[in-house]
N, C-alpha and C positions, 0 to 999 in steps of 0.2 A: 758606018755613021755613028752607031752607039758607042763603039770603041773610041773613036775620036772624041766624042762628047765626054766620055768618062775621063779620058786622059787630060783633056783641056780643063775640066773641072778641078782635077787634082792639082794641076799646075797653077791654076788660079789661087787655090788655097795656099800652096807653098810659097807663092810670091808675096803673100801678106807680110809686111815688115813688122813682125812682132817676135818676141822671144820664142813663142810656140804657136804654130798654126792653130787657129780655132775654126771649127766647123759651125756653120750657121744652120738654122732650121731648114732653109731652102736646100742646103747641101745634103742634109739627111733625107729630105723628101725625095731628092733626085736619086739617091742610091737605093732607097726603098723601091722606087718605081723601076729602076734598072734591074733590081733583083727579081721583080715580078715579070718583067717583059723580056729580059735577055738572059739566056741560059749560061753564057760565058762571062758573066759579070765578075766572077772570082779571078779570072785570068789577068785582068788589068787593074785590080784593086791593090793599091800600094799604101795609101796613107793611113788606113785603119785595117783591123782584122775583119774577116768575113763574119765572125760571130758578133762583132759590134753592129753590123748592119742588120743582122737578124734581131738583135736586141732592140734596135730602133723601131723595127717593124712591130714587135710585140708591144712596145710602149705606145706607139701610135694606135694600135688596136685597142688597148685599154682606154686611152684618152677618147677615142671615137665612141666607144660604148658608154663611157662616163658622160660624154656630152649628149648622147642620144637618150640616156636614161635620166637626164636631169629633170627636176620638178620645179615648178614655180615657187613652191614653198616647202622647204625641207623640215625634217624633224616631226615630232608628234604634234597632233593638234593641241592647242592650248586648252587648259582646264578652266572652266568658268570660275570667277571669284566666288560665286554663290556656293559651288560644291566645296571649294577649299574652306570657306567659312563654316560650312555645315560639318565638315570632317573635324575641324578644330573644336567646334561646339560639342559634338558627340564624344570626343575623347576627353574633353574637360569635364563634362557632366557624368561620364561613365569611365572612371579610371581603369577598370578591369577589362575593358573591351580591347580586342586586338584588331588587326587589319581585316581578317575574315569576317568578324562580327559587324564591323562598321560597313564593310562592302555589302554584306547582306541587307543591312538596313537601308542603304542607299538604293539598292535594287528594288526593294519593296516600295520605296518612295518614287520610283520611276526614273532614276538617274542612271544613264548608261555610262559606266566607268569601270575600269578594270581594278582588280585587287592590288596589283603592283602600284598603280597610280595612287590609290588610297594610302598604301603604306609609305609612299614617298612624301605625301603631304601631311602625314600624321606628325604632330609635334613630339619631340623626344621627351620621354618621361625622366624625371630625376632618378639617378642611380641610388638604389638602396644599399648603403654600406654594410648592412647586416645580412643581405641576401646570400653573399658568398659564405659567410660564417655559418648561416643556418644550413646550407647545403653540405658544407664540410662536416658539420655536426651530424647530419643525417647519415652520411657515408661512414663516418667514424663509428657510429652506433650499430651499423648493420654489416660492415664488411668482415668482421671477425667470424661471422657465421655463414659465410658464402664461399663456396669453392666451385670450380668448373673443371670439366674434363673434355677431351677431344682426341681425335686421331689425326695423324698425318703420315704420309708415305715417304719412303726413302728407297731409291733404286740402288742396287749394288753393281759392281763391275761386271758381273755375269748376268745383268738385267733381271735379277730377282727383286721382287718388291717386298720390302719389309714394312710392317705396320707398327707405328709407335703410338702407344696410348700414354697420355700424361694427365696428371691431376694437379691443378694449381690453386693455391689459396689466394683469396682476394686481399687479405689484410696486408701482407708484405710481398705479394707476388711470389710466394715461396712455392717451389716445385715439391709437392708432397710425394709423388711416386711416378715412375716411368717404367713402362713395360714394352718389350720388343718381341715380335713374333711374325712369322710369315703367314700364319693362319689364325686370325683372331676369332675364336669361338666364344659363345656365351659363357661357358664354364671358365675359360681363361680370363675373361673380363671380370667375372665375379670374384675370382681368386685375387686379382690385382686390387679390387676394391677392399677386400678383407685385409690385405697387407697394407693398404694405404691408411685405413681407419681402424686400427686395433684398439681394443680396450675402451670402447665407447667414446672414441675421440672423433667421431664423424661430425661434419658440419651440419648446420641446420638446413641449409639449402645447397643443392648441387645443380649446376647449370650444364646442359649438354644439348646437342642438336637432335634431329630426328633421323639420324643414321640408322639403317636397318640392323646394324650390329648391336644397337642398344635395344634389345627386345624385351619381352615380358619377364624373362628370368632375371635380367639386370634390374628391372623395375621392382620385382619382388624382393631381391636382395637389399636394395636401398631402403625400401619401406621397412624391412626387418631391422635395419640399423637405425630407424627413426629419422631418416633423411627425407625432406620434402623435395620432390623432383620439380625442376623448372626447365621445360623444353622450349627451345627457341622456335620461331616460326620458320616455315619453309623458305629456303634460299635467303636467310637473314643472318649472315655471319656476324654482322655488327652487334647483334644481341648477345653475343658471347665474345665481346671485344678483348677481355683480358687474356683468354686462351688464344685467340687469333693473333694478338700482339706478340705472345711468346713464340708462336710458330714462326712469325716473321723474324724475330730476334735470332732464334737458333739457326734459321736458314742463312741469314746474312752473316752471322758471326762464325758459323761452323760449316754447315752442310754445303753451301755454295762454293767453298774453298777446298774441298777434299773429295776424293772418290772412295766410296765405302766399299771395302773388300767383302765383308760378310757380316753376319749378325754379331759375332764376337767383337769385331772391329768397331761396329757402330755402338755397341753397349759400352765399350771402353771410352770412346770419345764422348758420348753423352754423359757418362759418369763424371768425367773431368769437367765438361762444360757446365753441368748442373752444380758442381762444387764451386766453380767460379761464379756462376750466376747467383746462387743463394748467398755466397759471401758478399757479393756486390750489393745485394738487397738486404744485408745485415740479418741473414737468417742462417740457422745451422745447416750443416750438410745433410742432404738426403741420399737415399740409396737408389740405384738403378737396377731393376730386376730384369 
């Protein structure tokens, strides 16, 4: 009986005098029900693919739950005009207040409103054309005395891990020094620092993370050079963004496209890449140790 019903339904669709037979919603519902009730529904299905019937069932499931989860009134509750006017007044009378400050004042006054709602209704302040210039002036005055260092690892073809120490200057993103070793000891790191900053050319500030390899001996060496140490917070790579960005560049441009054979091979490739990178940044060529 179900087979006859299925075949008759398809013949009825094919008899429609149109350039292309069109399935109505009732036809789709019928095949969805046949799929649920009759195990051999695939054997007589001709007009569409079985995957199409499965897709109809999924769409019907989504529509059912959308209908069941409907609400009488969608969206967020409206904010009273009193709160909006109060936010505008606070911002107008206190130009330096931001959304967190305004939100705290509203809470003390007894208004139950979120900080994001306050930020949405805050009027836009006029853009100060000199703000960008002041920030660029600040960076220009300080970047010449800032450098950063960090490690990254490179696996070789024999699964040996090589550690790469690099020091980058903030002024022109110049790579000052690069060292490669399979065993980074404190004495090795101190020697790399002495080679990177000879003849009292050390920067005023040096930024690096809290890696265990940067121990007390490295700290004493840097203080002896007159360098002020700036350590980043735990799990905060964005605080050393210049160094992290160079690691991303060297991986995308070089290391992700080659298989490193050994330490000598990596040293040669990094020397060529640093020559290209420093030339692109209008800096002189540096050495790779």
